[in-house]
C-alpha positions in Angstrom: -1.6 -20.5 -31.2 -3.4 -21.7 -28.0 -3.8 -19.7 -24.9 -1.0 -20.2 -22.4 2.8 -20.8 -22.7 4.1 -21.6 -26.2 5.5 -25.1 -26.9 9.3 -25.4 -26.3 9.8 -26.2 -30.0 8.2 -22.8 -30.9 10.2 -21.1 -28.3 13.4 -22.4 -29.6 12.5 -21.8 -33.2 10.8 -18.4 -33.2 12.3 -16.8 -30.2 15.7 -18.1 -29.0 17.1 -18.6 -32.5 16.2 -14.9 -33.4 18.5 -13.5 -30.6 21.7 -12.8 -32.5 23.3 -10.1 -30.2 25.7 -11.4 -27.5 27.4 -9.4 -24.8 30.3 -10.8 -22.7 28.7 -9.2 -19.6 25.6 -11.5 -19.9 26.8 -14.7 -18.1 23.3 -16.2 -18.2 20.9 -15.4 -21.0 17.6 -16.6 -22.3 17.1 -20.4 -22.5 14.7 -23.2 -22.0 14.1 -23.8 -18.3 15.9 -20.7 -17.2 14.0 -18.5 -14.9 16.7 -15.9 -14.4 19.3 -13.8 -16.3 22.6 -12.9 -14.9 24.7 -9.9 -15.7 28.3 -9.4 -14.6 28.7 -5.9 -13.1 32.2 -6.4 -11.8 34.8 -9.1 -11.1 33.0 -10.2 -8.0 29.5 -8.9 -8.5 26.6 -10.5 -10.6 23.3 -8.9 -11.1 20.4 -11.5 -11.3 17.2 -10.6 -13.0 13.9 -12.4 -13.1 10.3 -11.6 -14.5 7.1 -13.4 -14.3 3.6 -12.7 -15.6 0.7 -13.5 -13.0 -2.1 -15.1 -15.0 -4.9 -17.5 -14.4 -6.1 -15.9 -11.1 -7.7 -12.6 -10.2 -7.0 -13.0 -6.5 -3.9 -12.5 -4.3 -2.0 -11.0 -7.3 0.3 -8.8 -5.3 1.5 -11.7 -3.0 2.0 -13.9 -6.1 3.9 -11.2 -8.1 6.4 -10.8 -5.3 6.5 -14.5 -4.1 7.0 -16.2 -7.5 9.7 -13.9 -8.6 11.5 -13.9 -5.3 11.4 -17.7 -5.6 13.1 -17.7 -8.9 15.9 -15.4 -7.6 16.3 -17.6 -4.5 16.7 -20.7 -6.6 19.5 -18.9 -8.5 21.2 -18.2 -5.1 20.5 -14.5 -5.5 19.5 -12.0 -2.7 16.6 -9.9 -3.8 17.3 -6.1 -3.6 14.4 -4.6 -5.6 11.3 -5.2 -7.6 9.9 -3.5 -10.8 6.2 -4.2 -11.4 4.1 -3.7 -14.5 0.3 -4.0 -13.8 -2.2 -4.2 -16.6 -5.8 -3.9 -15.6 -9.0 -4.3 -17.6 -10.7 -0.9 -18.6 -13.6 -1.6 -16.1 -11.2 -2.0 -13.1 -11.8 0.4 -10.1 -9.1 2.0 -8.1 -9.7 -0.5 -5.3 -8.2 -3.2 -7.4 -5.0 -1.4 -7.6 -5.0 -0.6 -3.9 -5.4 -4.3 -3.1 -2.5 -5.3 -5.1 -0.5 -2.6 -3.3 -1.6 -3.9 0.1 -0.3 -7.4 -0.7 3.0 -6.2 -2.1 3.6 -4.1 1.1 2.6 -7.2 3.1 5.2 -9.2 1.5 7.9 -6.6 2.3 6.7 -6.4 5.8 6.9 -10.2 6.3 10.7 -9.9 5.7 11.1 -8.3 9.1 8.0 -9.8 10.7 8.0 -10.9 14.4 4.7 -12.8 15.0 4.9 -12.0 18.7 5.3 -8.3 18.3 4.2 -7.1 14.9 1.0 -6.6 13.1 0.3 -5.5 9.4 -2.1 -2.6 9.1 -3.6 -0.5 6.3 -4.8 3.1 6.7 -7.4 4.2 4.0 -8.5 7.7 3.5 -12.3 7.7 2.8 -11.9 10.5 0.3 -15.4 10.5 -1.2 -14.2 12.5 -4.3 -12.2 9.5 -5.4 -13.4 6.3 -3.6 -16.9 5.0 -4.2 -18.8 3.2 -1.3 -18.5 -0.1 -3.0 -14.8 0.3 -3.5 -14.4 1.1 0.2 -16.5 -1.8 1.3 -14.5 -4.2 -1.0 -11.2 -2.9 0.5 -12.3 -3.4 4.0 -13.5 -6.9 3.3 -10.3 -7.7 1.6 -8.2 -6.5 4.7 -10.4 -8.7 7.0 -10.2 -11.7 4.7 -6.4 -11.5 4.6 -6.0 -10.8 8.3 -4.7 -7.2 7.8 -5.7 -4.6 10.4 -7.7 -1.9 8.7 -8.0 1.7 9.8 -10.3 4.2 8.2 -10.0 8.1 8.2 -13.1 9.9 7.1 -12.8 12.1 5.2 -9.0 12.0 5.4 -6.0 11.4 7.7 -5.7 15.1 8.3 -8.8 14.9 10.3 -7.0 12.6 12.8 -4.4 15.3 13.0 -6.9 18.0 13.6 -8.1 16.1 16.6 -4.7 16.7 18.2 -4.9 20.5 17.5 -8.5 21.5 18.0 -11.6 20.9 20.1 -13.8 19.4 17.4 -17.1 19.6 19.3 -16.6 23.1 20.4 -14.9 24.6 17.2 -16.5 22.5 14.4 -19.7 21.2 16.1 -21.8 23.1 13.5 -19.4 22.3 10.6 -19.3 18.5 10.6 -21.0 18.5 7.2 -18.2 20.6 5.9 -15.6 18.3 7.3 -17.4 15.3 5.7 -17.5 17.0 2.3 -13.9 18.3 2.7 -14.0 20.4 -0.5 -11.0 22.1 -2.0 -10.6 25.5 -0.7 -7.3 26.3 -2.4 -4.8 24.9 -4.8 -3.0 23.3 -2.1 -5.7 22.5 0.6 -9.1 21.0 1.3 -11.2 22.3 4.1 -9.7 19.9 6.6 -6.1 20.1 5.6 -6.2 23.9 5.7 -7.5 23.9 9.2 -4.6 21.7 10.2 -2.0 23.8 8.3 -3.3 27.0 9.9 -3.0 25.6 13.3 0.4 23.5 12.9 2.1 25.9 10.4 3.8 23.0 8.5 6.8 23.9 6.6 9.2 22.4 4.2 10.6 20.2 7.0 7.4 18.2 7.3 4.8 17.9 10.0 7.2 17.3 12.9 4.8 14.8 14.6 7.0 14.3 17.7 6.7 18.0 18.6 3.4 19.1 17.3 1.1 16.2 17.7 2.6 13.5 20.0 2.2 15.6 23.1 -1.6 15.9 22.3 -2.2 12.3 21.4 -4.4 11.5 24.3 -6.5 14.4 23.4 -6.9 12.9 19.9 -7.8 9.5 21.2 -10.6 10.9 23.4 -12.0 12.9 20.6 -11.8 10.1 18.1 -13.8 7.8 20.5 -16.8 10.2 20.2 -17.0 9.1 16.6 -17.8 5.7 15.0 -14.8 3.2 15.4 -16.0 0.3 13.1 -14.5 0.3 9.7 -17.9 -0.3 8.0 -19.6 2.6 9.9 -16.7 4.9 9.0 -17.5 4.5 5.2 -20.4 6.9 5.7 -19.5 8.7 9.0 -16.7 11.0 9.7 -14.1 9.8 12.2 -10.8 7.8 12.4 -10.3 4.7 14.3 -6.6 5.0 14.5 -7.1 5.3 18.2 -7.4 1.6 18.4 -3.9 1.2 17.2 -2.6 3.9 19.6 -4.1 1.9 22.5 -2.6 -1.3 21.3 0.8 0.3 21.2 0.3 1.7 24.7 -0.2 -1.8 25.9 3.1 -2.9 24.4 5.3 -4.4 26.9 2.7 -4.5 29.8 
């Protein structure tokens, strides 16, 4: 058979005619031209299901995966409540490809409640040299810029941003910046940076409690972060975190 959708005659003959099991709950099953199936859950409740493969393009896959399926559901008069994704990537794919699909999917979710006067979509990426190659990072940054996503980088990790709230980086770690950049594992639970954060903030099972342990010191973190590179491309090779840019934008809100 040729690449692409099978002819309608083949679909009827070799697929639809082979479906012999019927259930009364299925109020709309497989058929030519049907984009959705519908299952009756209760007297006044119907569950509508749709699935679509994304083929013929290698760009904007996350957006398309959500948009096309949601369009099918909307055309059936159904309200989307969830999505189940299956992503098949070639063997040579890098992790960045998966991340970009994730960005697009989250962007579609964000657009649901988007206010173009108040809201912006942003992505925070941990540099994490152990798992992200330089080319992978550069590609992710370019992808964000090309799609109008704000991009914030934490090098080596987001815990470094938290550490800026808790410690004087220059005084306490001025001679250990290489250690911070390498951020090696020091225990089963921690890297060098995450352990320094944990030792100071004493995180428990209740989480980090940002409002109490970090928010009062956010100005200190912004001042310290500004001493490091703030451009996304610079942060690929240099330690730092440009989240301070977002904080300053938030402070300007309403002014």
